[in-house]
All heavy atoms as a GROMACS GRO file, in nm:
protein
  576
    1MET      N    1  -1.267   5.102  -1.045
    1MET     CA    2  -1.155   5.058  -0.959
    1MET      C    3  -1.203   4.954  -0.862
    1MET      O    4  -1.132   4.853  -0.837
    1MET     CB    5  -1.103   5.180  -0.884
    1MET     CG    6  -0.987   5.150  -0.803
    1MET     SD    7  -0.842   5.104  -0.903
    1MET     CE    8  -0.724   5.077  -0.784
    2LYS      N    9  -1.325   4.966  -0.808
    2LYS     CA   10  -1.381   4.864  -0.716
    2LYS      C   11  -1.405   4.731  -0.786
    2LYS      O   12  -1.380   4.629  -0.723
    2LYS     CB   13  -1.509   4.917  -0.657
    2LYS     CG   14  -1.493   5.026  -0.554
    2LYS     CD   15  -1.619   5.066  -0.490
    2LYS     CE   16  -1.601   5.178  -0.395
    2LYS     NZ   17  -1.725   5.217  -0.332
    3SER      N   18  -1.443   4.735  -0.909
    3SER     CA   19  -1.466   4.610  -0.981
    3SER      C   20  -1.336   4.535  -1.008
    3SER      O   21  -1.334   4.410  -1.000
    3SER     CB   22  -1.542   4.635  -1.110
    3SER     OG   23  -1.463   4.717  -1.199
    4VAL      N   24  -1.230   4.604  -1.033
    4VAL     CA   25  -1.099   4.545  -1.053
    4VAL      C   26  -1.050   4.477  -0.925
    4VAL      O   27  -1.002   4.363  -0.924
    4VAL     CB   28  -0.993   4.644  -1.105
    4VAL    CG1   29  -0.859   4.587  -1.105
    4VAL    CG2   30  -1.032   4.698  -1.242
    5ALA      N   31  -1.067   4.549  -0.814
    5ALA     CA   32  -1.030   4.488  -0.684
    5ALA      C   33  -1.117   4.370  -0.650
    5ALA      O   34  -1.065   4.268  -0.599
    5ALA     CB   35  -1.045   4.599  -0.572
    6ALA      N   36  -1.244   4.376  -0.676
    6ALA     CA   37  -1.332   4.263  -0.654
    6ALA      C   38  -1.293   4.142  -0.739
    6ALA      O   39  -1.289   4.032  -0.687
    6ALA     CB   40  -1.479   4.298  -0.679
    7LEU      N   41  -1.259   4.162  -0.866
    7LEU     CA   42  -1.218   4.052  -0.949
    7LEU      C   43  -1.087   3.995  -0.904
    7LEU      O   44  -1.067   3.871  -0.907
    7LEU     CB   45  -1.207   4.101  -1.100
    7LEU     CG   46  -1.334   4.126  -1.172
    7LEU    CD1   47  -1.309   4.186  -1.307
    7LEU    CD2   48  -1.410   3.992  -1.187
    8LEU      N   49  -0.997   4.075  -0.861
    8LEU     CA   50  -0.867   4.031  -0.813
    8LEU      C   51  -0.890   3.945  -0.683
    8LEU      O   52  -0.833   3.836  -0.667
    8LEU     CB   53  -0.777   4.150  -0.782
    8LEU     CG   54  -0.639   4.113  -0.730
    8LEU    CD1   55  -0.562   4.036  -0.832
    8LEU    CD2   56  -0.563   4.242  -0.693
    9LEU      N   57  -0.976   3.988  -0.592
    9LEU     CA   58  -1.008   3.914  -0.474
    9LEU      C   59  -1.074   3.782  -0.511
    9LEU      O   60  -1.034   3.679  -0.448
    9LEU     CB   61  -1.097   3.994  -0.384
    9LEU     CG   62  -1.140   3.931  -0.256
    9LEU    CD1   63  -1.017   3.903  -0.164
    9LEU    CD2   64  -1.245   4.012  -0.181
   10VAL      N   65  -1.161   3.774  -0.603
   10VAL     CA   66  -1.229   3.647  -0.637
   10VAL      C   67  -1.129   3.554  -0.705
   10VAL      O   68  -1.124   3.435  -0.670
   10VAL     CB   69  -1.346   3.678  -0.734
   10VAL    CG1   70  -1.394   3.545  -0.802
   10VAL    CG2   71  -1.458   3.749  -0.669
   11GLY      N   72  -1.037   3.609  -0.784
   11GLY     CA   73  -0.935   3.525  -0.844
   11GLY      C   74  -0.842   3.466  -0.742
   11GLY      O   75  -0.804   3.349  -0.745
   12MET      N   76  -0.802   3.541  -0.639
   12MET     CA   77  -0.720   3.496  -0.534
   12MET      C   78  -0.787   3.390  -0.449
   12MET      O   79  -0.725   3.291  -0.412
   12MET     CB   80  -0.668   3.615  -0.444
   12MET     CG   81  -0.572   3.699  -0.516
   12MET     SD   82  -0.525   3.849  -0.425
   12MET     CE   83  -0.447   3.777  -0.279
   13LEU      N   84  -0.913   3.408  -0.423
   13LEU     CA   85  -0.988   3.309  -0.346
   13LEU      C   86  -1.002   3.175  -0.417
   13LEU      O   87  -0.989   3.068  -0.365
   13LEU     CB   88  -1.130   3.364  -0.315
   13LEU     CG   89  -1.137   3.470  -0.207
   13LEU    CD1   90  -1.278   3.528  -0.193
   13LEU    CD2   91  -1.091   3.415  -0.069
   14ILE      N   92  -1.019   3.183  -0.553
   14ILE     CA   93  -1.028   3.059  -0.633
   14ILE      C   94  -0.896   2.988  -0.629
   14ILE      O   95  -0.893   2.868  -0.613
   14ILE     CB   96  -1.067   3.094  -0.779
   14ILE    CG1   97  -1.216   3.138  -0.784
   14ILE    CG2   98  -1.049   2.976  -0.868
   14ILE    CD1   99  -1.259   3.195  -0.914
   15LEU      N  100  -0.786   3.061  -0.646
   15LEU     CA  101  -0.649   2.994  -0.642
   15LEU      C  102  -0.627   2.941  -0.504
   15LEU      O  103  -0.572   2.829  -0.489
   15LEU     CB  104  -0.543   3.096  -0.680
   15LEU     CG  105  -0.538   3.132  -0.824
   15LEU    CD1  106  -0.432   3.244  -0.844
   15LEU    CD2  107  -0.506   3.016  -0.913
   16TRP      N  108  -0.666   3.008  -0.399
   16TRP     CA  109  -0.647   2.962  -0.261
   16TRP      C  110  -0.713   2.831  -0.234
   16TRP      O  111  -0.669   2.743  -0.166
   16TRP     CB  112  -0.682   3.069  -0.161
   16TRP     CG  113  -0.666   3.035  -0.015
   16TRP    CD1  114  -0.550   3.012   0.045
   16TRP    CD2  115  -0.765   3.007   0.074
   16TRP    NE1  116  -0.572   2.981   0.177
   16TRP    CE2  117  -0.703   2.970   0.200
   16TRP    CE3  118  -0.905   3.007   0.067
   16TRP    CZ2  119  -0.778   2.941   0.308
   16TRP    CZ3  120  -0.980   2.978   0.177
   16TRP    CH2  121  -0.912   2.946   0.301
   17THR      N  122  -0.843   2.822  -0.278
   17THR     CA  123  -0.920   2.698  -0.256
   17THR      C  124  -0.869   2.582  -0.332
   17THR      O  125  -0.894   2.470  -0.295
   17THR     CB  126  -1.070   2.719  -0.294
   17THR    OG1  127  -1.078   2.762  -0.428
   17THR    CG2  128  -1.132   2.825  -0.210
   18GLU      N  129  -0.789   2.604  -0.439
   18GLU     CA  130  -0.736   2.495  -0.517
   18GLU      C  131  -0.606   2.443  -0.466
   18GLU      O  132  -0.549   2.340  -0.511
   18GLU     CB  133  -0.721   2.527  -0.666
   18GLU     CG  134  -0.860   2.546  -0.730
   18GLU     CD  135  -0.848   2.583  -0.872
   18GLU    OE1  136  -0.732   2.594  -0.925
   18GLU    OE2  137  -0.949   2.605  -0.938
   19LEU      N  138  -0.546   2.512  -0.368
   19LEU     CA  139  -0.420   2.467  -0.313
   19LEU      C  140  -0.435   2.331  -0.235
   19LEU      O  141  -0.534   2.317  -0.165
   19LEU     CB  142  -0.361   2.574  -0.218
   19LEU     CG  143  -0.313   2.705  -0.281
   19LEU    CD1  144  -0.264   2.802  -0.169
   19LEU    CD2  145  -0.196   2.673  -0.371
   20PRO      N  146  -0.345   2.237  -0.251
   20PRO     CA  147  -0.356   2.116  -0.178
   20PRO      C  148  -0.331   2.134  -0.032
   20PRO      O  149  -0.246   2.215   0.007
   20PRO     CB  150  -0.247   2.024  -0.238
   20PRO     CG  151  -0.152   2.120  -0.296
   20PRO     CD  152  -0.228   2.242  -0.342
   21THR      N  153  -0.413   2.066   0.044
   21THR     CA  154  -0.391   2.079   0.190
   21THR      C  155  -0.298   1.970   0.244
   21THR      O  156  -0.298   1.861   0.192
   21THR     CB  157  -0.529   2.073   0.263
   21THR    OG1  158  -0.584   1.942   0.227
   21THR    CG2  159  -0.623   2.178   0.225
   22GLY      N  160  -0.224   2.005   0.342
   22GLY     CA  161  -0.137   1.906   0.405
   22GLY      C  162  -0.006   1.872   0.327
   22GLY      O  163   0.051   1.775   0.352
   23SER      N  164   0.017   1.948   0.222
   23SER     CA  165   0.136   1.915   0.141
   23SER      C  166   0.234   2.036   0.141
   23SER      O  167   0.286   2.076   0.037
   23SER     CB  168   0.101   1.871  -0.002
   23SER     OG  169   0.036   1.979  -0.066
   24ALA      N  170   0.257   2.090   0.256
   24ALA     CA  171   0.347   2.209   0.267
   24ALA      C  172   0.490   2.163   0.261
   24ALA      O  173   0.580   2.251   0.263
   24ALA     CB  174   0.322   2.283   0.393
   25TRP      N  175   0.526   2.040   0.254
   25TRP     CA  176   0.663   1.991   0.248
   25TRP      C  177   0.696   1.959   0.099
   25TRP      O  178   0.608   1.934   0.020
   25TRP     CB  179   0.680   1.879   0.334
   25TRP     CG  180   0.591   1.757   0.317
   25TRP    CD1  181   0.462   1.745   0.355
   25TRP    CD2  182   0.621   1.637   0.244
   25TRP    NE1  183   0.415   1.628   0.320
   25TRP    CE2  184   0.508   1.556   0.245
   25TRP    CE3  185   0.732   1.599   0.177
   25TRP    CZ2  186   0.500   1.430   0.189
   25TRP    CZ3  187   0.728   1.465   0.116
   25TRP    CH2  188   0.613   1.394   0.120
   26SER      N  189   0.821   1.964   0.073
   26SER     CA  190   0.866   1.940  -0.067
   26SER      C  191   0.933   1.800  -0.074
   26SER      O  192   0.974   1.747   0.027
   26SER     CB  193   0.952   2.049  -0.120
   26SER     OG  194   1.066   2.058  -0.036
   27CYS      N  195   0.940   1.749  -0.190
   27CYS     CA  196   1.010   1.621  -0.215
   27CYS      C  197   1.160   1.627  -0.182
   27CYS      O  198   1.224   1.728  -0.206
   27CYS     CB  199   0.995   1.576  -0.362
   27CYS     SG  200   0.822   1.550  -0.404
   28PRO      N  201   1.211   1.523  -0.119
   28PRO     CA  202   1.355   1.516  -0.090
   28PRO      C  203   1.433   1.507  -0.222
   28PRO      O  204   1.390   1.454  -0.322
   28PRO     CB  205   1.370   1.395  -0.005
   28PRO     CG  206   1.255   1.303  -0.040
   28PRO     CD  207   1.136   1.397  -0.077
   29PRO      N  208   1.558   1.556  -0.223
   29PRO     CA  209   1.640   1.547  -0.342
   29PRO      C  210   1.684   1.400  -0.370
   29PRO      O  211   1.693   1.319  -0.276
   29PRO     CB  212   1.766   1.627  -0.306
   29PRO     CG  213   1.770   1.633  -0.156
   29PRO     CD  214   1.622   1.623  -0.113
   30VAL      N  215   1.689   1.374  -0.498
   30VAL     CA  216   1.727   1.236  -0.542
   30VAL      C  217   1.878   1.240  -0.573
   30VAL      O  218   1.921   1.318  -0.660
   30VAL     CB  219   1.648   1.195  -0.670
   30VAL    CG1  220   1.690   1.058  -0.710
   30VAL    CG2  221   1.497   1.199  -0.640
   31ARG      N  222   1.955   1.156  -0.506
   31ARG     CA  223   2.099   1.159  -0.519
   31ARG      C  224   2.150   1.049  -0.608
   31ARG      O  225   2.261   1.050  -0.656
   31ARG     CB  226   2.162   1.144  -0.384
   31ARG     CG  227   2.127   1.254  -0.286
   31ARG     CD  228   2.209   1.251  -0.163
   31ARG     NE  229   2.154   1.323  -0.047
   31ARG     CZ  230   2.140   1.453  -0.038
   31ARG    NH1  231   2.161   1.530  -0.147
   31ARG    NH2  232   2.093   1.510   0.069
   32ILE      N  233   2.066   0.945  -0.638
   32ILE     CA  234   2.105   0.830  -0.719
   32ILE      C  235   2.012   0.821  -0.837
   32ILE      O  236   1.887   0.843  -0.815
   32ILE     CB  237   2.096   0.700  -0.637
   32ILE    CG1  238   2.187   0.702  -0.519
   32ILE    CG2  239   2.137   0.579  -0.727
   32ILE    CD1  240   2.170   0.592  -0.421
   33THR      N  241   2.056   0.799  -0.957
   33THR     CA  242   1.969   0.785  -1.069
   33THR      C  243   1.961   0.640  -1.115
   33THR      O  244   2.056   0.563  -1.108
   33THR     CB  245   2.020   0.868  -1.190
   33THR    OG1  246   2.157   0.894  -1.181
   33THR    CG2  247   1.947   0.998  -1.193
   34CYS      N  248   1.852   0.608  -1.172
   34CYS     CA  249   1.818   0.472  -1.217
   34CYS      C  250   1.891   0.445  -1.350
   34CYS      O  251   1.910   0.533  -1.430
   34CYS     CB  252   1.668   0.459  -1.232
   34CYS     SG  253   1.609   0.292  -1.268
   35ALA      N  254   1.932   0.319  -1.372
   35ALA     CA  255   1.994   0.280  -1.495
   35ALA      C  256   1.890   0.254  -1.607
   35ALA      O  257   1.929   0.252  -1.721
   35ALA     CB  258   2.081   0.161  -1.472
   36MET      N  259   1.762   0.242  -1.571
   36MET     CA  260   1.663   0.213  -1.670
   36MET      C  261   1.637   0.343  -1.751
   36MET      O  262   1.640   0.451  -1.702
   36MET     CB  263   1.531   0.170  -1.607
   36MET     CG  264   1.533   0.041  -1.537
   36MET     SD  265   1.385   0.002  -1.444
   36MET     CE  266   1.273  -0.015  -1.578
   37ALA      N  267   1.610   0.323  -1.884
   37ALA     CA  268   1.588   0.438  -1.970
   37ALA      C  269   1.453   0.505  -1.938
   37ALA      O  270   1.446   0.626  -1.928
   37ALA     CB  271   1.584   0.393  -2.116
   38ASN      N  272   1.346   0.427  -1.920
   38ASN     CA  273   1.213   0.478  -1.883
   38ASN      C  274   1.166   0.405  -1.763
   38ASN      O  275   1.082   0.314  -1.774
   38ASN     CB  276   1.116   0.464  -1.997
   38ASN     CG  277   1.155   0.562  -2.106
   38ASN    OD1  278   1.187   0.673  -2.094
   38ASN    ND2  279   1.144   0.507  -2.235
   39PRO      N  280   1.203   0.447  -1.642
   39PRO     CA  281   1.161   0.372  -1.522
   39PRO      C  282   1.009   0.386  -1.504
   39PRO      O  283   0.950   0.486  -1.540
   39PRO     CB  284   1.238   0.438  -1.406
   39PRO     CG  285   1.270   0.570  -1.460
   39PRO     CD  286   1.286   0.560  -1.607
   40PRO      N  287   0.944   0.281  -1.442
   40PRO     CA  288   0.799   0.288  -1.426
   40PRO      C  289   0.763   0.385  -1.316
   40PRO      O  290   0.830   0.393  -1.215
   40PRO     CB  291   0.764   0.142  -1.389
   40PRO     CG  292   0.887   0.094  -1.329
   40PRO     CD  293   1.000   0.156  -1.398
   41ASN      N  294   0.658   0.459  -1.336
   41ASN     CA  295   0.604   0.554  -1.240
   41ASN      C  296   0.487   0.493  -1.167
   41ASN      O  297   0.400   0.436  -1.233
   41ASN     CB  298   0.558   0.683  -1.306
   41ASN     CG  299   0.677   0.762  -1.362
   41ASN    OD1  300   0.783   0.772  -1.300
   41ASN    ND2  301   0.668   0.814  -1.478
   42LYS      N  302   0.479   0.502  -1.035
   42LYS     CA  303   0.366   0.455  -0.957
   42LYS      C  304   0.267   0.561  -0.936
   42LYS      O  305   0.152   0.530  -0.887
   42LYS     CB  306   0.414   0.393  -0.828
   42LYS     CG  307   0.509   0.279  -0.851
   42LYS     CD  308   0.539   0.199  -0.725
   42LYS     CE  309   0.623   0.079  -0.764
   42LYS     NZ  310   0.668   0.005  -0.655
   43CYS      N  311   0.298   0.689  -0.966
   43CYS     CA  312   0.209   0.803  -0.955
   43CYS      C  313   0.254   0.911  -1.048
   43CYS      O  314   0.371   0.904  -1.096
   43CYS     CB  315   0.196   0.849  -0.812
   43CYS     SG  316   0.350   0.911  -0.749
   44TYR      N  317   0.169   1.005  -1.078
   44TYR     CA  318   0.205   1.119  -1.157
   44TYR      C  319   0.182   1.253  -1.084
   44TYR      O  320   0.244   1.349  -1.107
   44TYR     CB  321   0.133   1.118  -1.293
   44TYR     CG  322   0.183   1.006  -1.383
   44TYR    CD1  323   0.112   0.886  -1.381
   44TYR    CD2  324   0.296   1.014  -1.454
   44TYR    CE1  325   0.150   0.774  -1.452
   44TYR    CE2  326   0.340   0.909  -1.536
   44TYR     CZ  327   0.270   0.795  -1.533
   44TYR     OH  328   0.312   0.689  -1.611
   45ILE      N  329   0.073   1.252  -1.000
   45ILE     CA  330   0.036   1.368  -0.922
   45ILE      C  331   0.004   1.330  -0.780
   45ILE      O  332  -0.022   1.210  -0.752
   45ILE     CB  333  -0.088   1.442  -0.986
   45ILE    CG1  334  -0.209   1.354  -0.996
   45ILE    CG2  335  -0.050   1.505  -1.122
   45ILE    CD1  336  -0.336   1.420  -1.043
   46ASP      N  337   0.004   1.425  -0.692
   46ASP     CA  338  -0.016   1.400  -0.545
   46ASP      C  339  -0.156   1.334  -0.518
   46ASP      O  340  -0.167   1.258  -0.426
   46ASP     CB  341  -0.007   1.527  -0.467
   46ASP     CG  342   0.139   1.580  -0.466
   46ASP    OD1  343   0.231   1.506  -0.499
   46ASP    OD2  344   0.153   1.700  -0.433
   47GLN      N  345  -0.252   1.370  -0.601
   47GLN     CA  346  -0.385   1.312  -0.578
   47GLN      C  347  -0.401   1.164  -0.600
   47GLN      O  348  -0.493   1.098  -0.563
   47GLN     CB  349  -0.492   1.390  -0.667
   47GLN     CG  350  -0.518   1.530  -0.619
   47GLN     CD  351  -0.417   1.630  -0.651
   47GLN    OE1  352  -0.326   1.605  -0.734
   47GLN    NE2  353  -0.421   1.746  -0.594
   48GLN      N  354  -0.302   1.103  -0.666
   48GLN     CA  355  -0.295   0.961  -0.689
   48GLN      C  356  -0.240   0.887  -0.571
   48GLN      O  357  -0.244   0.762  -0.570
   48GLN     CB  358  -0.217   0.928  -0.816
   48GLN     CG  359  -0.281   0.977  -0.944
   48GLN     CD  360  -0.193   0.952  -1.060
   48GLN    OE1  361  -0.069   0.961  -1.056
   48GLN    NE2  362  -0.258   0.927  -1.177
   49CYS      N  363  -0.190   0.957  -0.473
   49CYS     CA  364  -0.130   0.893  -0.357
   49CYS      C  365  -0.228   0.891  -0.239
   49CYS      O  366  -0.320   0.968  -0.237
   49CYS     CB  367  -0.007   0.976  -0.311
   49CYS     SG  368   0.124   0.977  -0.438
   50PRO      N  369  -0.201   0.793  -0.147
   50PRO     CA  370  -0.285   0.796  -0.023
   50PRO      C  371  -0.275   0.921   0.057
   50PRO      O  372  -0.179   1.000   0.032
   50PRO     CB  373  -0.233   0.679   0.055
   50PRO     CG  374  -0.152   0.596  -0.044
   50PRO     CD  375  -0.105   0.686  -0.148
   51ARG      N  376  -0.364   0.938   0.147
   51ARG     CA  377  -0.361   1.061   0.229
   51ARG      C  378  -0.228   1.079   0.305
   51ARG      O  379  -0.170   0.983   0.347
   51ARG     CB  380  -0.481   1.057   0.328
   51ARG     CG  381  -0.506   1.183   0.393
   51ARG     CD  382  -0.631   1.172   0.474
   51ARG     NE  383  -0.677   1.305   0.508
   51ARG     CZ  384  -0.781   1.330   0.579
   51ARG    NH1  385  -0.861   1.230   0.618
   51ARG    NH2  386  -0.816   1.459   0.607
   52TYR      N  387  -0.185   1.199   0.312
   52TYR     CA  388  -0.062   1.235   0.379
   52TYR      C  389   0.070   1.186   0.310
   52TYR      O  390   0.171   1.185   0.362
   52TYR     CB  391  -0.057   1.188   0.525
   52TYR     CG  392  -0.172   1.236   0.608
   52TYR    CD1  393  -0.262   1.151   0.660
   52TYR    CD2  394  -0.193   1.376   0.625
   52TYR    CE1  395  -0.371   1.197   0.734
   52TYR    CE2  396  -0.301   1.423   0.696
   52TYR     CZ  397  -0.390   1.325   0.754
   52TYR     OH  398  -0.497   1.377   0.822
   53LYS      N  399   0.053   1.145   0.180
   53LYS     CA  400   0.171   1.107   0.100
   53LYS      C  401   0.176   1.200  -0.018
   53LYS      O  402   0.078   1.261  -0.061
   53LYS     CB  403   0.164   0.965   0.063
   53LYS     CG  404   0.189   0.868   0.177
   53LYS     CD  405   0.215   0.726   0.124
   53LYS     CE  406   0.253   0.642   0.241
   53LYS     NZ  407   0.299   0.516   0.201
   54LYS      N  408   0.290   1.207  -0.084
   54LYS     CA  409   0.313   1.300  -0.194
   54LYS      C  410   0.380   1.219  -0.305
   54LYS      O  411   0.462   1.134  -0.280
   54LYS     CB  412   0.399   1.414  -0.143
   54LYS     CG  413   0.417   1.524  -0.238
   54LYS     CD  414   0.490   1.640  -0.169
   54LYS     CE  415   0.495   1.754  -0.263
   54LYS     NZ  416   0.461   1.876  -0.204
   55CYS      N  417   0.353   1.255  -0.435
   55CYS     CA  418   0.414   1.190  -0.546
   55CYS      C  419   0.548   1.257  -0.574
   55CYS      O  420   0.548   1.379  -0.609
   55CYS     CB  421   0.317   1.196  -0.671
   55CYS     SG  422   0.379   1.108  -0.809
   56CYS      N  423   0.658   1.186  -0.559
   56CYS     CA  424   0.791   1.247  -0.567
   56CYS      C  425   0.880   1.161  -0.662
   56CYS      O  426   0.860   1.038  -0.668
   56CYS     CB  427   0.853   1.254  -0.429
   56CYS     SG  428   0.774   1.371  -0.322
   57PRO      N  429   0.974   1.225  -0.720
   57PRO     CA  430   1.073   1.145  -0.792
   57PRO      C  431   1.160   1.060  -0.697
   57PRO      O  432   1.196   1.108  -0.590
   57PRO     CB  433   1.159   1.253  -0.867
   57PRO     CG  434   1.123   1.379  -0.804
   57PRO     CD  435   1.002   1.363  -0.728
   58SER      N  436   1.179   0.937  -0.732
   58SER     CA  437   1.267   0.851  -0.649
   58SER      C  438   1.388   0.822  -0.739
   58SER      O  439   1.403   0.867  -0.844
   58SER     CB  440   1.192   0.728  -0.607
   58SER     OG  441   1.162   0.646  -0.714
   59PHE      N  442   1.473   0.726  -0.686
   59PHE     CA  443   1.586   0.689  -0.763
   59PHE      C  444   1.549   0.617  -0.893
   59PHE      O  445   1.626   0.616  -0.982
   59PHE     CB  446   1.683   0.607  -0.677
   59PHE     CG  447   1.628   0.467  -0.643
   59PHE    CD1  448   1.658   0.359  -0.727
   59PHE    CD2  449   1.545   0.451  -0.541
   59PHE    CE1  450   1.608   0.232  -0.697
   59PHE    CE2  451   1.496   0.324  -0.509
   59PHE     CZ  452   1.519   0.218  -0.588
   60CYS      N  453   1.426   0.567  -0.901
   60CYS     CA  454   1.388   0.497  -1.020
   60CYS      C  455   1.236   0.516  -1.048
   60CYS      O  456   1.157   0.431  -1.014
   60CYS     CB  457   1.422   0.345  -1.011
   60CYS     SG  458   1.454   0.268  -1.168
   61GLY      N  459   1.201   0.629  -1.098
   61GLY     CA  460   1.060   0.665  -1.128
   61GLY      C  461   0.991   0.741  -1.013
   61GLY      O  462   1.052   0.766  -0.907
   62MET      N  463   0.868   0.780  -1.041
   62MET     CA  464   0.789   0.855  -0.939
   62MET      C  465   0.721   0.755  -0.852
   62MET      O  466   0.676   0.649  -0.896
   62MET     CB  467   0.686   0.943  -1.010
   62MET     CG  468   0.742   1.041  -1.111
   62MET     SD  469   0.821   1.183  -1.026
   62MET     CE  470   0.679   1.269  -0.969
   63ARG      N  471   0.711   0.790  -0.716
   63ARG     CA  472   0.635   0.708  -0.621
   63ARG      C  473   0.579   0.793  -0.514
   63ARG      O  474   0.631   0.904  -0.486
   63ARG     CB  475   0.722   0.593  -0.572
   63ARG     CG  476   0.836   0.632  -0.491
   63ARG     CD  477   0.922   0.514  -0.451
   63ARG     NE  478   1.034   0.553  -0.364
   63ARG     CZ  479   1.032   0.542  -0.229
   63ARG    NH1  480   0.936   0.482  -0.167
   63ARG    NH2  481   1.140   0.584  -0.161
   64CYS      N  482   0.489   0.734  -0.440
   64CYS     CA  483   0.423   0.800  -0.326
   64CYS      C  484   0.517   0.784  -0.201
   64CYS      O  485   0.552   0.672  -0.171
   64CYS     CB  486   0.286   0.749  -0.293
   64CYS     SG  487   0.168   0.764  -0.428
   65ILE      N  488   0.549   0.895  -0.141
   65ILE     CA  489   0.632   0.888  -0.015
   65ILE      C  490   0.567   0.961   0.092
   65ILE      O  491   0.484   1.053   0.076
   65ILE     CB  492   0.780   0.941  -0.035
   65ILE    CG1  493   0.775   1.088  -0.069
   65ILE    CG2  494   0.844   0.866  -0.147
   65ILE    CD1  495   0.907   1.153  -0.062
   66SER      N  496   0.600   0.926   0.220
   66SER     CA  497   0.554   0.990   0.334
   66SER      C  498   0.642   1.114   0.359
   66SER      O  499   0.752   1.123   0.319
   66SER     CB  500   0.550   0.897   0.461
   66SER     OG  501   0.471   0.792   0.432
   67ARG      N  502   0.592   1.203   0.451
   67ARG     CA  503   0.672   1.320   0.485
   67ARG      C  504   0.796   1.270   0.559
   67ARG      O  505   0.795   1.184   0.641
   67ARG     CB  506   0.588   1.400   0.583
   67ARG     CG  507   0.667   1.525   0.636
   67ARG     CD  508   0.585   1.594   0.746
   67ARG     NE  509   0.463   1.654   0.694
   67ARG     CZ  510   0.447   1.782   0.675
   67ARG    NH1  511   0.542   1.870   0.705
   67ARG    NH2  512   0.335   1.828   0.625
   68PRO      N  513   0.911   1.321   0.522
   68PRO     CA  514   1.032   1.285   0.591
   68PRO      C  515   1.030   1.326   0.735
   68PRO      O  516   0.969   1.422   0.766
   68PRO     CB  517   1.144   1.360   0.517
   68PRO     CG  518   1.085   1.438   0.409
   68PRO     CD  519   0.938   1.421   0.414
   69PRO      N  520   1.086   1.242   0.826
   69PRO     CA  521   1.083   1.278   0.964
   69PRO      C  522   1.159   1.409   0.990
   69PRO      O  523   1.260   1.435   0.928
   69PRO     CB  524   1.152   1.160   1.038
   69PRO     CG  525   1.232   1.093   0.927
   69PRO     CD  526   1.162   1.124   0.802
   70SER      N  527   1.108   1.486   1.080
   70SER     CA  528   1.173   1.616   1.116
   70SER      C  529   1.293   1.584   1.198
   70SER      O  530   1.299   1.483   1.269
   70SER     CB  531   1.085   1.709   1.181
   70SER     OG  532   1.035   1.652   1.305
   71LEU      N  533   1.397   1.664   1.187
   71LEU     CA  534   1.518   1.649   1.267
   71LEU      C  535   1.488   1.667   1.416
   71LEU      O  536   1.415   1.766   1.448
   71LEU     CB  537   1.623   1.741   1.214
   71LEU     CG  538   1.673   1.724   1.072
   71LEU    CD1  539   1.773   1.834   1.035
   71LEU    CD2  540   1.736   1.587   1.057
   72PRO      N  541   1.539   1.585   1.499
   72PRO     CA  542   1.517   1.607   1.644
   72PRO      C  543   1.587   1.734   1.690
   72PRO      O  544   1.692   1.764   1.645
   72PRO     CB  545   1.573   1.479   1.705
   72PRO     CG  546   1.671   1.426   1.610
   72PRO     CD  547   1.615   1.471   1.468
   73VAL      N  548   1.514   1.802   1.781
   73VAL     CA  549   1.568   1.924   1.829
   73VAL      C  550   1.640   1.895   1.966
   73VAL      O  551   1.577   1.838   2.053
   73VAL     CB  552   1.463   2.030   1.852
   73VAL    CG1  553   1.517   2.160   1.914
   73VAL    CG2  554   1.395   2.059   1.718
   74SER      N  555   1.761   1.938   1.981
   74SER     CA  556   1.833   1.915   2.105
   74SER      C  557   1.835   2.047   2.188
   74SER      O  558   1.866   2.151   2.134
   74SER     CB  559   1.982   1.871   2.072
   74SER     OG  560   2.055   1.863   2.196
   75TYR      N  561   1.790   2.034   2.315
   75TYR     CA  562   1.783   2.151   2.399
   75TYR      C  563   1.894   2.154   2.498
   75TYR      O  564   1.895   2.233   2.591
   75TYR     CB  565   1.648   2.153   2.470
   75TYR     CG  566   1.534   2.179   2.377
   75TYR    CD1  567   1.444   2.076   2.342
   75TYR    CD2  568   1.514   2.304   2.318
   75TYR    CE1  569   1.341   2.096   2.252
   75TYR    CE2  570   1.408   2.328   2.230
   75TYR     CZ  571   1.323   2.230   2.202
   75TYR     OH  572   1.218   2.244   2.119
   76GLY      N  573   1.993   2.068   2.494
   76GLY     CA  574   2.088   2.071   2.595
   76GLY      C  575   2.219   2.037   2.564
   76GLY      O  576   2.317   2.031   2.621
   0.00000   0.00000   0.00000
């Protein structure tokens, strides 16, 4: 039983270390579609983008985008 728990813990640690850092946000929805049959992609995965950017679908192919600005909070 202890060996199963140890293997489970090691597996979880391996998965945790492979998680991308700083990409806790998701891509914004795409509301317009491109008329091109096969639009060119500027990236395929997040690692192809500069730091703090993410590879997301755009209106015409995949591209690197920055985190969308957070909505301002009104306190009054």
